[in-house]
N, C-alpha and C positions, 0 to 999 in steps of 0.2 A: 856173357849170358844169354840163353835164346829166347824170345818172347814165349810167354805160355800160350797155349791153345784157349781159345773161346768156345764154351759150350752153352748151348740155347737150353732153355728150360725143358724142350720137347726131349733133346738128347738126355738130360737128367733124369728125368722121369722113370725112364726105362731101367733106370738101375738104383731098383728098390727091393732086392732080395739078399738073403742071408750070404749066397753066392756072389753078389755084385751089388755093393752098397756104396753111393755116392751120396756126399751132402753138400749143400752150398752153406758155407759160414764166412760172415764178414758183412760189414757195414760201412757207410761213408766215413764214419768215425775212425776206422781200422784198415783203410786201405781198399775197401770194397770188397764186395761179394766173391768170393774164392769156390772153387769146387775141389772136392776132396774125395777121393778113394780109399775107404777105411774098412774095405771088405777084409783084409788082412788084419785088422787091429780087432775087429768084433769080439774076438776071446778073450783078448787083454783088457778090454775097456772095464774100469772099477766099477763102473755101474752096471755092467751087464751089458750084452749084446741087443736085447730087446729094447732099450732105450734109444739106441741107434737106430735100430729097424725102424721104431716109430715114425721118424723121421726122414727114412730113406727115399732119396730122390726128391727130396723137397728142400726147401729154405729151412734150416735149421739153427739159424742164428740166434733168433730170440731163446730158444731154448737153451744153446750154448750159454749166452751171455747171462741169462736168469741163473745158471748153476753158480756162475762165479769161477770157471776154471783159473787153475793157477798157472804160474810161467811156464812150469815143467809140463801141463797139461798143453798148452799152446805150443810150446816147442816140438812135443810131440806130435801134434796134430801136421805141423808144418812138413813133416817127413811124408804125408800123404798127399799133398797138392799136387793137383794133376791140371789145374788151368784155372781160368776167369770165367765168371759167370756173366754172359753176354744177355746185359738187359736191353730187351726191347719193349715195345709197347703193349705186346701181347702179354709178355712175362710179368711186366708191371701190374697188368691189370690181372692176370691170375692170382699173383702173390697177395693183392689187395682184395681179393674175394676170399681169399683162404684165411687173411688176417682177420676178416669181417666176420668169416665164420666160426672162428675160433673165438672172437670175442663174445660172440652171441651164446655159444656153448658154455663159455666161463660164466657169463652174465646169468644164464638159465640156473647153472647149479649154484650160483650165490643166491638167487631168488627161491631155490628150493629150499637150502638151507637156511634163508633167513625165516620162511614161513614155518618150517620144523623147530626151529628155536621159539618162535613166538608162541606155537602150541604147547611145546613143554613148559613155557613160562605160564601159560594160561592154566593148564593142568595143574601147577604148582601152585599158583595162587589159590585156584578152585580147591584143591588139597587142604591148604593152609586155613582157608576161610570155614570148610567144613570141620576142621578140628578145634578152631576158635569156637564156633557155635556149640559143638559138642562140650567143651570144657566149659563154656557158660552155662548151659543148660545143668550141669552135675553140681553146680555151685548152690 
């Protein structure tokens, strides 16, 4: 078997459309990051093409692993392997920055939801107290 070609992040990011969709999937625990050309699979993906297009040209490993894909899905993915992801210092820095940005965005969403939940609880408690007061006055 011949060696797989190595692709840099600069090469991979260019493949981020429905007509040309590449993903980086893999990590140190499963053989390292690999590059997949999933363009021909977009219409067949059970979650829809949009899910793949959202991470096209990027490191999609976290998303892939979070879903908990089956052995069959992993076997299907292997059909689209085109190479290895060449991790250099610049790529590591970009991936770290992207991960931090995602983390901040998710943290902001959690904060917003928490504030909304607290507001709802506050309104519910206030309503309950007014109902209690109204009931006491009637007696």
